[in-house]
TIPARO-866569 format. One line per 3 residues: number of its first residue (from 1); their letters; for each residue x, y, z of N, C-alpha, C. Coordinates in pm, 1 decimal. Atoms other than C-alpha are relative to their C-alpha. Layout:
// residues N
NUM> A> X Y Z X Y Z X Y Z  ...
***
This chain:
// residues 118
1> MSS> 117.1 65.1 -53.6 14790.7 4641.1 7856.8 17.5 -21.6 149.0  -5.2 23.4 -142.7 14702.8 4611.1 8219.3 -105.0 -102.1 38.0  98.8 93.7 -51.6 14520.0 4347.2 8419.2 -50.5 54.6 131.7
4> RSL> 56.8 -52.6 -122.8 14284.5 4477.1 8682.0 -138.0 -57.4 18.6  131.7 51.8 -31.3 13960.7 4387.3 8850.5 -103.0 110.3 -13.2  109.9 -94.2 11.0 13637.7 4563.8 8759.8 -110.5 -41.0 95.5
7> GRP> 109.8 26.0 -91.7 13362.0 4591.3 9012.9 -2.6 105.2 107.5  13.7 -96.1 -107.5 13241.1 4790.5 9307.1 79.5 -45.4 120.8  -72.3 38.6 -121.1 13432.6 4800.5 9635.6 -78.6 -105.1 78.7
10> GSA> 64.2 105.5 -77.8 13356.9 4490.2 9838.7 -56.2 -112.1 -85.4  48.7 106.1 87.1 13255.5 4286.7 9533.2 119.3 -75.9 -55.8  -108.1 80.2 56.7 13457.0 4012.4 9371.6 49.9 60.1 -130.4
13> GRA> -40.1 -59.8 126.8 13457.7 4200.7 9043.2 29.8 -106.9 -103.4  -41.8 95.2 102.5 13584.6 4040.6 8725.7 131.8 50.1 -58.2  -131.7 -37.0 50.6 13936.7 4037.2 8589.1 -9.1 37.2 -147.3
16> VSH> -9.0 -40.8 139.8 14005.9 4219.9 8265.0 146.3 21.2 -34.1  -139.3 -19.9 39.7 14324.4 4245.0 8065.9 7.5 88.2 -124.0  -8.4 -98.7 107.1 14275.2 4545.0 7843.1 -11.9 138.1 62.9
19> SSR> 13.1 -136.0 -50.6 14282.9 4918.0 7880.2 -97.0 76.7 -89.3  96.2 -83.2 72.3 14025.5 5175.9 7778.6 18.6 144.1 42.5  -1.4 -141.0 -35.8 14005.4 5551.4 7770.9 -118.6 26.9 91.7
22> LTE> 106.1 -34.4 -93.2 13802.4 5698.2 8052.6 -121.2 55.3 -74.1  111.3 -58.5 76.4 13593.2 5886.4 7795.4 -84.2 -106.8 -69.6  73.0 109.7 64.3 13489.8 5549.4 7648.4 -73.9 -87.3 101.2
25> MRL> 58.8 83.1 -104.6 13371.7 5411.6 7981.3 -115.8 72.1 67.9  108.8 -53.4 -80.7 13054.6 5461.2 8181.9 31.8 -34.2 145.1  -31.8 21.9 -139.7 13140.0 5508.4 8547.1 -128.2 -31.1 77.4
28> LAP> 113.5 38.8 -82.5 12906.8 5340.8 8795.1 13.7 60.4 138.7  -7.1 -42.2 -139.8 12821.2 5437.8 9149.8 102.0 -89.9 70.1  -106.5 78.4 -62.9 13103.7 5322.5 9378.6 -49.4 -106.3 97.2
31> VEP> 53.9 97.6 -94.9 12871.8 5119.0 9604.9 -137.0 -47.5 -46.6  135.0 51.5 20.1 12558.4 4903.2 9587.3 -56.5 -29.3 138.0  45.1 21.4 -137.0 12402.1 4953.1 9929.8 -124.3 -88.6 6.4
34> SKI> 121.4 79.3 -20.8 12144.2 4710.8 10066.0 -109.7 86.8 59.1  96.7 -94.4 -56.2 11976.3 5000.0 10247.0 67.7 134.1 18.0  -50.5 -134.7 -23.9 12015.3 5373.7 10288.5 -83.0 57.9 113.2
37> VCI> 67.3 -53.6 -118.3 11928.2 5504.3 10634.8 36.0 147.5 10.0  -21.2 -143.9 -1.8 11883.9 5881.1 10658.4 -48.3 60.0 131.5  40.6 -76.1 -118.6 11857.0 6126.2 10947.4 -42.2 137.8 -49.0
40> GRN> 50.8 -127.1 45.7 11641.2 6431.5 10885.3 -13.5 101.8 111.8  14.3 -114.3 -91.6 11612.0 6773.6 11049.8 96.6 -10.2 118.3  -96.3 20.2 -108.4 11927.6 6706.7 11249.6 85.4 123.3 29.0
43> YAA> -67.3 -122.4 -42.2 12050.1 7064.4 11259.8 -99.2 115.9 -5.1  98.5 -104.6 -26.5 11866.6 7375.5 11375.6 -26.9 90.5 -119.7  19.0 -94.4 110.4 11925.0 7603.2 11073.5 -89.2 -59.0 -109.0
46> HAA> 80.8 63.2 104.8 11776.1 7356.0 10825.9 -144.3 -18.2 46.7  135.2 15.5 -53.8 11478.2 7279.8 11050.1 -73.5 133.3 -1.7  61.4 -133.3 -2.7 11410.4 7653.4 11093.2 -34.1 47.6 -141.2
49> ELG> 22.0 -38.8 139.2 11441.7 7710.2 10717.9 -131.7 -58.2 -52.7  122.9 65.9 43.9 11154.2 7466.6 10667.4 -117.2 27.3 93.4  106.6 -30.3 -95.3 10953.3 7606.0 10960.7 -27.3 -112.3 98.5
52> NDV> 15.3 113.0 -91.2 11011.0 7297.9 11177.4 89.8 16.2 121.9  -87.1 8.6 -116.8 11151.8 7237.3 11522.5 98.8 -113.5 -20.5  -93.0 112.7 0.3 11456.1 7017.2 11572.8 -64.2 -108.6 86.9
55> PKE> 65.1 104.6 -78.5 11308.4 6683.0 11685.5 84.0 -41.6 121.0  -70.8 45.0 -120.7 11396.7 6549.7 12032.0 76.8 -128.6 -24.8  -67.4 123.5 39.0 11491.4 6215.0 11878.8 25.7 5.7 -150.3
58> PLM> -30.4 -3.5 143.6 11648.4 6152.9 11536.8 -121.0 -37.5 -85.4  104.5 29.1 96.2 11401.4 6160.4 11248.8 63.3 -87.4 -107.4  -63.5 95.3 91.7 11499.9 5848.7 11054.4 -96.1 -37.5 -111.8
61> FLK> 78.3 47.7 113.2 11381.2 5749.1 10709.6 92.8 -75.5 -94.6  -77.1 81.2 94.0 11494.3 5516.3 10432.0 -13.3 54.7 -141.1  4.8 -26.4 143.4 11578.8 5574.8 10068.6 27.9 -132.8 -69.2
64> PPS> -25.2 127.7 67.7 11574.3 5292.2 9815.0 142.3 -5.3 -56.3  -133.2 12.6 59.6 11910.3 5156.8 9696.5 3.9 48.5 -144.4  3.7 -45.7 139.0 11798.2 5246.5 9343.9 19.1 151.2 -11.6
67> SVI> -21.3 -144.6 5.4 11839.2 5614.1 9438.9 147.7 35.9 -18.0  -143.4 -23.9 20.4 12218.5 5576.9 9411.8 29.6 -10.0 -148.9  -35.5 0.0 141.6 12343.7 5672.6 9066.9 147.9 32.9 -15.1
70> GPE> -140.5 -26.8 26.0 12684.5 5708.1 8909.9 24.2 142.8 -45.1  -35.8 -134.2 46.5 12871.6 6020.7 8803.7 -60.9 28.4 -136.9  54.8 -47.3 126.5 12711.0 6217.8 8520.3 -133.1 -63.4 -38.4
73> EAI> 131.1 56.6 31.9 12388.2 6011.6 8536.2 -107.9 102.5 32.3  109.5 -94.8 -18.8 12066.3 6208.5 8508.6 -84.2 -37.5 121.4  94.4 20.0 -108.7 11843.5 6251.3 8812.0 -138.6 2.5 -63.1
76> VLT> 131.3 11.8 62.5 11502.1 6132.0 8698.7 -106.3 19.7 107.1  108.4 -28.4 -93.8 11202.8 6279.4 8878.8 -129.1 -61.2 -52.1  128.8 54.0 39.7 10863.1 6115.3 8880.1 -96.9 114.5 -27.8
79> KYS> 100.3 -103.3 27.2 10556.1 6304.0 8762.5 -63.6 49.4 129.4  56.3 -39.3 -129.6 10455.8 6319.3 9130.8 93.1 92.8 77.4  -96.1 -87.7 -67.0 10764.3 6522.1 9224.9 -49.7 143.8 -8.2
82> QRV> 51.8 -136.5 -0.7 10629.9 6860.2 9333.5 100.8 99.2 56.5  -98.6 -88.9 -61.5 10899.5 7009.7 9554.0 130.2 -77.7 16.6  -128.7 69.0 -3.5 11256.4 6896.6 9493.9 106.8 103.0 30.2
85> EHE> -106.5 -91.3 -39.8 11549.1 7066.1 9666.5 130.7 -76.2 9.3  -131.2 61.9 -16.9 11919.2 6999.4 9675.1 54.1 37.8 137.4  -67.2 -30.2 -126.1 12127.9 6985.7 9989.4 128.3 -80.4 7.2
88> GEL> -125.2 71.6 -19.0 12474.8 6881.9 10093.2 -20.3 -116.8 94.2  13.1 120.3 -81.6 12512.4 6540.1 10247.0 138.1 -55.1 34.0  -117.4 80.0 -35.1 12773.3 6334.6 10424.2 -50.0 -142.3 15.4
91> AMV> 40.1 140.3 -9.1 12740.9 5961.3 10373.0 108.6 -78.6 71.7  -90.9 89.9 -70.3 12899.3 5708.4 10606.5 -26.7 -140.0 -53.1  13.4 134.8 53.6 12962.7 5365.3 10457.4 38.3 -98.6 109.9
94> VGR> -23.6 100.4 -103.3 12927.9 5085.5 10713.0 51.9 -124.6 -69.6  -67.0 108.2 69.6 13162.1 4803.3 10616.9 -37.5 -140.3 41.5  41.6 133.7 -44.7 13024.2 4514.0 10821.8 -115.2 13.0 98.2
97> RCA> 119.8 -1.4 -84.0 12716.8 4420.4 11020.4 33.2 34.4 144.8  -14.6 -32.8 -141.8 12675.4 4564.6 11366.9 -136.3 40.0 55.1  124.5 -41.5 -65.9 12400.8 4638.6 11619.3 28.2 22.3 147.3
100> HLS> -4.5 -26.2 -144.4 12362.9 4782.5 11968.4 142.0 20.4 52.6  -136.1 -27.4 -44.2 12719.8 4909.2 11995.9 -3.4 98.0 116.6  -0.7 -90.0 -115.5 12802.0 5074.8 12326.4 128.8 80.8 10.1
103> DAD> -128.3 -69.0 -8.7 13166.3 5180.3 12285.0 23.9 79.8 -128.4  -14.8 -85.9 117.9 13211.0 5478.2 12050.0 127.5 -32.4 -77.8  -124.5 32.0 70.4 13571.6 5383.8 11971.1 -15.0 -126.5 -82.9
106> DAL> 20.3 123.7 72.8 13470.9 5033.0 11869.8 -95.3 22.1 -117.2  96.6 -26.2 106.9 13181.3 5170.7 11661.2 70.3 46.9 -125.8  -71.1 -50.6 118.2 13426.2 5349.3 11431.2 71.7 -110.5 -77.2
109> SFV> -65.8 109.4 71.1 13590.4 5015.9 11348.0 -93.6 -63.6 -103.8  96.0 52.9 96.6 13272.0 4928.9 11154.8 -16.7 91.8 -120.8  12.6 -96.3 109.4 13301.2 5235.2 10929.9 102.4 -32.1 -108.6
112> MGY> -89.8 27.0 111.5 13443.6 5153.6 10586.8 54.6 130.8 -56.7  -44.9 -128.1 52.2 13461.4 5515.3 10481.9 -112.6 100.7 -5.2  95.4 -110.0 13.2 13284.3 5840.9 10405.8 1.5 48.1 -143.5
115> TLP> 3.5 -60.3 131.8 13173.9 6009.1 10089.2 -88.1 123.6 4.5  79.1 -122.3 10.4 13029.5 6344.6 9991.4 -77.8 -4.8 -130.7  79.5 4.8 123.4 12746.5 6289.9 9742.4 -15.1 138.8 -59.5
118> Q> 16.3 -130.6 66.1 12704.6 6566.9 9488.6 -144.2 24.7 -33.8
***
């Protein structure tokens, strides 16, 4: 038997003192973000593929936190989904609040980590 904490990174979790087989567990998403900020059309090849120009300023949009799912969970599309495409992403996890940073080196101290969504 082992004692470990269950919960997402950055959460208090809850202590457990039993072991389980991975096949008997449902894995959750590793984070519960309060917001997901996205940058679109940020590289020329993708913009051209869609028939768009690369914007002069970043094209920012939000995704709801409910769009984050765990491993092996089904992607559920609404009946309004007409054109759905997959693409590779790099996610940066910001570990603490920040705003209006001017020093690039200091900005990296706010990064908790990176992940590659599938």
